[in-house]
C-alpha positions in Angstrom: -35.5 9.0 15.9 -39.0 9.6 14.3 -38.2 6.9 11.2 -36.9 3.9 13.3 -39.8 4.8 16.2 -42.0 4.0 12.8 -39.7 1.6 12.4 -39.7 -0.3 15.8 -43.5 0.7 16.3 -44.1 -1.1 13.1 -42.4 -4.3 14.3 -43.7 -4.7 17.4 -47.0 -4.6 16.8 -46.0 -7.8 13.9 -44.1 -9.4 16.5 -47.5 -9.2 18.8 -50.3 -9.5 15.8 -54.0 -11.5 17.2 -53.3 -15.1 16.8 -49.4 -15.3 16.6 -46.7 -15.3 19.2 -43.8 -15.8 18.7 -41.1 -19.4 18.7 -37.8 -19.3 20.8 -34.8 -21.3 19.1 -31.8 -19.7 21.2 -30.4 -21.9 23.1 -26.5 -22.3 23.3 -24.8 -24.5 21.6 -24.4 -26.9 24.9 -28.0 -26.2 26.0 -29.7 -27.2 22.9 -26.6 -30.4 22.7 -28.2 -31.6 25.6 -31.6 -31.6 24.0 -30.4 -33.8 21.2 -29.0 -36.1 23.9 -32.3 -36.7 24.8 -33.1 -38.3 21.8 -29.5 -39.9 20.3 -28.5 -37.3 18.1 -25.2 -35.6 17.9 -24.8 -31.8 19.3 -22.6 -31.6 15.8 -23.6 -28.2 13.7 -25.1 -30.5 10.6 -27.0 -31.4 12.8 -28.3 -28.2 14.8 -28.6 -26.8 11.2 -30.7 -30.4 10.5 -33.0 -29.7 13.7 -33.1 -26.1 12.8 -33.7 -26.4 9.3 -36.7 -28.7 10.1 -38.9 -25.8 11.9 -38.3 -23.2 9.4 -39.8 -24.9 7.0 -42.9 -26.3 8.2 -45.5 -24.9 5.8 -47.8 -22.8 7.0 -45.7 -21.7 10.7 -46.7 -18.3 10.1 -50.2 -18.3 10.5 -49.5 -19.1 14.5 -45.9 -18.1 14.5 -45.0 -14.8 13.8 -41.4 -14.3 15.2 -38.6 -16.5 15.4 -35.8 -15.7 18.1 -32.6 -17.3 16.7 -28.9 -18.5 18.5 -25.9 -16.1 16.4 -24.9 -19.6 14.9 -28.6 -19.6 13.2 -28.6 -16.4 11.5 -26.0 -16.7 9.8 -25.9 -20.4 9.1 -27.8 -21.7 5.8 -30.4 -24.0 5.2 -28.6 -27.9 4.2 -30.5 -26.4 0.6 -28.0 -23.5 0.6 -30.6 -21.1 1.3 -29.9 -19.3 4.3 -32.0 -20.1 7.5 -33.4 -15.8 7.3 -34.4 -16.5 4.0 -36.2 -19.3 5.3 -38.3 -17.4 7.7 -39.1 -14.5 5.2 -40.5 -17.3 3.3 -43.5 -17.9 6.1 -43.8 -14.9 7.0 -41.5 -14.7 10.4 -39.9 -12.1 11.2 -36.0 -13.2 12.6 -34.8 -12.5 16.4 -31.6 -12.7 17.7 -30.4 -13.8 21.9 -27.7 -10.6 21.8 -27.0 -11.3 25.9 -23.7 -14.0 26.6 -25.3 -15.1 30.2 -25.0 -15.4 33.5 -22.4 -14.6 36.3 -22.5 -14.3 40.1 -24.0 -11.0 40.6 -21.0 -9.8 43.9 -21.9 -8.7 46.4 -25.3 -10.4 46.1 -27.5 -14.2 47.2 -25.1 -16.6 46.8 -27.5 -17.9 43.4 -28.2 -14.4 42.0 -26.9 -12.9 38.9 -26.8 -10.4 36.7 -26.2 -10.8 32.6 -23.3 -10.0 30.7 -23.3 -9.0 27.1 -23.2 -4.8 27.2 -19.9 -3.9 25.9 -20.1 -3.9 22.3 -23.6 -4.5 21.6 -24.4 -1.7 20.0 -21.6 -3.1 17.0 -23.3 -6.8 17.0 -26.8 -5.2 16.8 -25.5 -3.5 13.8 -24.5 -6.2 12.5 -27.3 -8.4 13.5 -29.5 -6.0 12.1 -28.0 -5.8 9.0 -28.5 -9.8 8.5 -32.5 -9.5 8.4 -32.9 -9.4 12.1 -35.5 -6.9 13.2 -35.8 -7.9 17.3 -33.8 -9.1 20.1 -34.4 -11.1 23.5 -32.2 -10.5 26.7 -32.7 -13.1 29.3 -32.2 -11.6 32.9 -33.0 -13.9 35.8 -34.1 -13.3 39.4 -34.8 -16.1 42.0 -37.1 -16.7 45.3 -35.4 -17.9 48.1 -36.5 -18.5 51.8 -33.8 -16.1 53.3 -34.2 -12.9 51.2 -34.1 -13.5 47.2 -34.2 -11.4 45.6 -32.0 -9.1 47.1 -32.9 -5.0 46.5 -29.2 -5.4 44.2 -30.3 -7.7 42.2 -33.2 -6.2 41.3 -31.6 -3.0 40.6 -28.9 -5.2 38.4 -31.0 -6.3 36.4 -33.4 -4.0 35.6 -31.0 -1.0 35.1 -29.1 -4.2 32.5 -32.4 -5.0 30.6 -33.0 -0.8 30.1 -29.8 0.1 29.0 -29.7 -3.4 26.1 -33.2 -2.2 25.4 -32.0 1.5 24.3 -29.0 0.2 22.9 -31.1 -2.4 20.4 -33.1 0.5 19.2 -30.5 2.6 18.9 -29.6 -0.1 15.8 -33.6 -0.6 14.5 -34.1 -4.1 16.6 -37.3 -4.0 19.2 -36.0 -5.5 22.3 -37.7 -8.0 24.1 -37.4 -7.5 27.6 -37.1 -10.7 29.6 -37.5 -10.3 33.6 -37.1 -14.1 34.6 -38.7 -15.8 38.0 -37.5 -19.3 38.3 -39.7 -21.4 39.5 -37.3 -23.0 41.6 -38.4 -23.5 45.4 -41.9 -23.7 47.3 -42.7 -20.8 47.6 -46.7 -19.6 47.2 -48.1 -18.4 44.6 -49.1 -14.5 46.5 -45.1 -14.3 47.4 -44.1 -14.9 43.4 -47.0 -11.9 43.2 -45.1 -9.2 45.3 -41.5 -10.2 44.0 -42.4 -9.5 39.8 -44.3 -6.2 41.5 -41.0 -5.1 42.7 -39.1 -7.0 39.6 -41.8 -5.1 36.9 -41.3 -2.1 38.7 -37.8 -1.3 38.4 -37.7 -2.6 35.3 -40.2 0.1 33.6 -38.4 2.8 36.2 -35.3 2.0 34.8 -37.0 2.6 31.5 -38.0 5.3 32.0 -34.3 6.6 32.9 -32.9 5.5 30.2 -35.1 6.8 27.9 -36.3 3.5 25.9 -39.5 3.4 23.4 -41.6 1.6 24.9 -44.1 1.4 22.0 -41.6 -0.2 20.1 -41.2 -3.1 23.0 -41.6 -6.4 24.1 -42.2 -7.9 27.7 -41.3 -11.5 28.5 -42.3 -12.6 31.7 -42.8 -15.6 34.0 -46.4 -16.7 34.5 -47.0 -15.7 38.3 -47.1 -19.4 39.6 -46.3 -21.0 43.1 -42.2 -22.5 43.4 -42.2 -25.9 41.9 -41.8 -27.4 45.0 -45.3 -25.8 46.5 -47.0 -29.1 46.9 -50.3 -27.1 46.6 -50.4 -26.3 43.0 -51.9 -23.1 41.6 -55.3 -23.6 39.5 -55.3 -22.3 35.7 -58.1 -19.9 37.4 -55.3 -18.8 39.9 -52.5 -18.6 37.9 -54.5 -16.8 35.2 -56.0 -14.3 37.6 -53.0 -13.2 39.5 -50.8 -12.7 36.4 -53.1 -11.1 34.4 -53.4 -8.5 37.6 -49.5 -8.0 37.9 -49.5 -6.8 34.8 -52.0 -4.6 34.7 -50.3 -3.2 38.2 -46.9 -3.1 36.5 -46.8 -3.3 32.5 -47.8 0.2 30.9 -50.1 0.5 28.0 -47.9 1.6 25.7 -46.3 -1.9 25.5 -48.0 -4.1 22.3 -47.1 -7.7 23.7 -46.9 -9.6 26.4 -44.9 -13.3 25.1 -45.0 -15.1 28.2 -42.6 -17.6 28.4 -43.6 -21.1 29.7 -40.7 -20.8 32.5 -40.5 -25.1 32.5 -44.2 -26.2 33.0 -45.7 -28.4 30.6 -45.9 -28.2 26.7 -50.6 -28.6 27.8 -50.2 -26.4 31.7 -48.8 -24.0 29.3 -51.1 -23.9 26.7 -54.2 -23.5 29.2 -52.8 -21.1 31.2 -52.5 -18.5 28.5 -56.2 -19.6 27.3 -56.8 -18.8 31.0 -55.7 -15.3 30.6 -57.2 -14.7 27.9 -60.6 -15.6 28.7 -60.7 -13.3 31.4 -60.9 -9.7 32.6 -58.0 -7.0 32.0 -57.2 -3.8 32.3 -54.4 -3.3 30.1 -54.7 -3.1 26.1 -51.3 -5.5 25.4 -51.2 -8.5 23.2 -51.2 -11.7 25.8 -49.2 -14.5 23.8 -46.0 -15.9 24.1 -42.9 -16.6 23.6 -42.1 -20.3 24.9 -38.6 -22.5 23.0 -39.8 -26.1 25.4 -43.4 -25.6 25.8 -43.4 -25.4 21.3 -40.2 -28.2 20.8 -40.3 -30.9 22.8 -43.1 -32.9 21.1 -41.4 -32.2 18.0 -38.6 -32.7 19.5 -39.7 -36.7 20.2 -41.1 -36.5 16.9 -38.2 -35.8 14.7 -36.4 -37.9 16.3 -33.2 -36.7 14.2 -34.0 -37.5 11.0 -38.0 -37.5 10.6 -39.0 -34.7 9.1 -42.9 -35.0 8.7 -43.2 -35.9 12.3 -41.4 -33.0 13.5 -43.1 -30.4 11.8 -46.6 -32.0 12.2 -45.3 -32.2 16.1 -44.5 -28.4 15.7 -47.8 -27.4 13.8 -49.8 -28.5 16.2 -48.2 -27.0 19.8 -47.7 -24.0 17.5 -51.6 -24.4 16.4 -52.7 -25.3 20.3 -50.4 -21.6 21.4 -52.6 -19.1 18.5 -55.6 -20.8 19.9 -54.9 -20.0 23.2 -53.9 -16.9 22.8 -57.1 -15.5 21.6 -59.2 -17.8 24.5 -60.0 -20.4 21.7 -57.8 -23.7 22.9 -59.5 -26.2 24.0 -57.7 -28.3 26.4 -56.5 -31.5 25.2 -57.5 -30.7 21.9 -53.7 -31.1 20.2 -50.9 -33.3 21.2 -48.8 -32.7 23.8 -45.6 -34.2 25.7 -45.8 -35.0 28.7 -43.3 -34.5 30.2 -41.7 -32.4 32.7 -39.6 -29.4 31.0 -38.8 -27.7 34.3 -35.4 -28.3 35.6 -34.2 -26.2 38.5 -31.3 -23.4 37.9 -32.2 -22.9 34.1 -29.6 -21.7 31.8 -29.7 -21.6 28.2 
C-alpha cells in the first residue's frame, strides 16, 4: 500500500499545484447536448469530439490547468487526427481524470427533493480499467439541497457522506485520486449563514465517513461549493462576505492533510467565480491546503459562444482567457474585469450533469 500511497499523494499534489486548477469537461451526453443546442450545434458524437478536441489542443493550457475531468466517452475517444484525447492532454501536461458516478436518484425515506448518488456497483472493475486507459483521478458528485422545511435531512447527509467515502476508498485501491464533491445547491432563498451552518454539518459527516473507511486523505481532493446565499435571496452577499464565510467554513471542517480544495462554480457567473476565488486567496486562513478551482461552466461558457461549432481559434482564445483569470485568482492576483467573460447567468435550478 505504501507505493500506491506515494503515487496518490504525488498525483494529488500535482493537481493542487500553485496557480493551477481543474477543467471539468465531464458533462453527460444529454447535458453537453443542451450546451451545444445553445449555439445551434447538433448533439452528435462528431460534434462532441470536435468541441472537446478544441479544448484539449489549446496551446499553453497546461500553464493554468493541472487536470481535466472527462466523461467516459471522451476518455476512450480519439481526436479527429487519430490521436487519443488522453494523449492530447498528456502533451499539454494535463492529468486526465474521469467522472465515475452514475447519477442521482431519489432517496427513499427522505424529503422529495433529496437524492443519493449511484455507481458503487462495479466501481472496482471500472476504476481499474480507467487507470489502465490513463486516468489518474476521479470525480463523484453528491448533491444536497437547503429548503425551508428541513432539508438537508440527517438521512440525506449521512447517505451522501457514506457514498463519497466508499467511492474514495475504492478509487484509491485502483490508484485514482478521488475528488470528494459534496455540492450544496444554490436553489432557494436562504442566507449565507444558513448555507455555512449546513455546509459545516455536511463536511464534518463526510470526513467522519472517510475516517471510518480508511481513506488516505493526503491522496484526496475536496470539491465543495462556495459558501453563498441562495440564488433567490435578494440580499446577495459581497465577494468579501463570501470569501470570509467560505474560508471560515473550510478552516473549521477540512483536515490539514487534504492537499487541495478545488471549488466548483455551481451556477456562478464566470466573473463572480473568479472574483470570489481571488478574494479567498487574498485573506488569511488557517488551513495549509491549496485553494483553487474545478470549474466546468465557468471555464466553458465564453469558450462555447466563441467557438460556435467551427471557430477553433476563437474558442481556444476564450478558454485561455478564463483559464488565466482563474489561475491568477488561485494566487490572489486576479484583477476583476481584466479578462473577457460571458455575462450569462449560469445558474440552473436542480442542476444535473
